[in-house]
N, C-alpha and C positions, 0 to 999 in steps of 0.2 A: 982548583980542586971544585969538581962538579955536585951540585946539592941533588940527590934522588929526588925527584917529584913523590908528593905526598900522595896517599891513596886516595885521599879524598879528592884531588883534584879530577880525577878522572870519571867519580862521579858526579861532581858539579859542572864538570865541562859536557857530559853528556845530557843531563836534566836542562843545564843553561841554552845547548843548542836546540833541545826541543821546543822551550818556551820562545827563543829568537825566532826561529825558521816558522812556528806556527803563527808568532805573532805579526811576521809580515804578509803573509798567507792571508791573514784577515784582514788586515790593512789593506790589501787590493781591491775590497768590497767598497771601499770609499768611494760615493758617488754610484755604486752598481746594486745597493741593496734595494729590495724589493719594497720597504717603506721606509719612511723617515725613523721611527720608533728602532729598526732593526738595524739601520744605519749607527746609531748612537750605542746599542746594545755591542754590535760586533767591533765598535771602535772603543768603547771600555773594556772588551775582554784581551783585544788584543795590547792596551796599554796596560792591561794585569799583567799580562806573560811578558811583555818587554820589562815591565820593573824585575820579575823575578830572574828574566836572563841577567839583567844588568848586576844584581846582587850576585848570582850565580858566579857569572863569568869573573868578575871582580876579586873573587876567591882563586881563582888560578892565576890571571894575569891582568894587564889592560885592559878593559872591556872592548874599546873602541878598537884595537888593535884585533883583537880575538874575532869582532864580528865582521870587519870589512876590510881585512888584510890577510886571512886565511884563504887559503886554495880549496877546493871542493873535496877533497881527500881527508883533510884536517877537519871537518866536521865531524859530531858525533851523535848526530840527531836521529831517531827511527824515521824509516822511511814514510811513515803514515803521515806524518805532519808537512812533509813536502809536498804531497799531491795535491796536483793542482785544485782551485777550486771547485770547477763544473758548475752546475747548477746549484739554486738553494738549496736541495734536499742533498745533494753530493757534501756540500759544507757542512750541512748540520751532521750528517752521518759521520764525520769526520770528526767533528767536535764531539760526538756520541763516546764514540768509542776511545777517542785520548782523553777527554774531560772525567770519566768514569774511572779509566787507570788512573790520571795523576792526583785525582783525588783519595782514594784509596791506597795510592803511594804516600802521598803526603800525612794520610792519616797513620800510616805505619811509623814512617819516618819521625814523625816528631814525639814518639815516646821510647826513641831511642836515645842512646848517648852520641849521636853521631855530630860531627859539626855542622851539619845539615839541619839538624832538628828545630831549630829556631826560626829558620827559613820556614820549614816545612809547616811547622805550627801557623805561622802567619798567612803562608800562600793556601793552608787548607779552605780556610773561610775565603777568600776571593774565587778557589776553586770551586768549592760547593755551588757557587751562582753560576758559575760556566756550565758545572755538571745540570743543576736544574733547565738552565735556559735550552740546553740540548735536548733535555729528557720531555720539555714541554712541547718544542718545536716537532719532534719525532712522533709526539701522540697527533698534535694537531695535522701533520701531514699525513702520517700513515692512515688514520681514522678521517681524512678530510673526503677531497673528491677523489675520483679516480685517478685521475691522472698525478694528483699529489702524491697517491699510494703510489701508484707504479714507480713514479721517479724516488720516491726513499726506499723502495726495495731494491732498486737499481742502486742505489749509492750504497746499502748495506752488503749488497753481492759484490760489489765492484773492487771495496776497500777491505773486505774480510780477510784478504789474504795477507794484509800487512799488520795484521794485530798480533800475529804471535812474537813479532821482535820486542814487544811490549814487556815480554817477561822473561827475556835473556838476560841472564847475570850481566851485571856490570859491576867493574872492580870499585870497591870503595860503598858498595849498596847494599847494605846488610839486610835484604828486605827478600825472603821466600818467594819466587817468584811464582813458583805452582799453586800455593797458596792464594796468592795474589790471581793468579788467573781464574781458579776456581771462585772467588769471590765476583771479579770482575765478569764473565759468564753468567752467572746467576743474575746478576745486577741488570745486564747489558736484555738478557733473554726476556726478564720481565717487563721491560719496558717496549722491547719490539713486540712481543705478543699482546700487550694492553692497547699497541698501535695497529693491531691486526694485521700486523707483518710477519715475515716468516725469517726465524734466524737463518741465515746462509748454512749450507752444509759444505763439507769438505775440510779439508786444513787451513788451517790458520796462518801457514806459511807457502809463498810459491815455490819455484824451480830454486831461487836463490835471495830470498828474501829474509831469511831466518838469521838474525844479527847482522844484516848486511850495513845498513846504517850505522851503528855501531863501531862498526870495522871502517869507515869511511867509504864505503861502497854507495853510490847514490843512485836514482833515477832520473832519467835523462831531462825530466823537465826542471830539477833541483839545478843543474848548471845554468839556466836562463834565468831562475828566480834570482840565485848567488848574485849574477851579473848585476842584473836591476839594484838590486839592494847595496852592492858594492861600489855602484858606478860614480855618484857624487864623491865619495871620500878616496876613492883611488884617482880621480879626475883633478881633484884639489889635494894635493897630500900636504900634510901641514898645515892647512886653513883653518882659521879661529873665527869666530863669530862676535 
């Protein structure tokens, strides 16, 4: 007799994949960050996200198998977190868009009777730092030199089309997506304007991005990233350290 999957598993898998993939992307900055202090900051954020991913994925199954043995189409992360780092301003844009969303989401989840509520309550404190870090860098870059301003604006414009997926319904996630979008938009707009930047115009979804990552459809760069992330585990199956 097959046991039906729990409704909470879909939500845990989606949020766990978000955290896992973004953690790996931030880890790619090791040895490449613009200053030593930022090397440490990005590494700490990556470790926070990895810790969240471990807890979330362990609710679904074996965390190592889920991280290292699934194929690309089985991942349920939003496409935003899988986008390449680009330059530092591009990374900060990705952090701003995602950390504001994650902070607002976890604040809401923490007050529900969901199985994810305890994790959300704890993680919200970590993500508050992630959000502040992204907001402060947005202000510094946007209201800095002409070049930093231009690069930050390019990042905002380039990643805007991936933000609509953040508010798509996820099975087992009892959160009002439109309410979340409204608050997210207000927060991001306030930060962007304080940074003397312009909120991108146009829809928050591209021709095929709305909900695509949650459905297992990913961008080209994700396949290359996944191959790198899974290489060691797949090369030495069953190895112990």
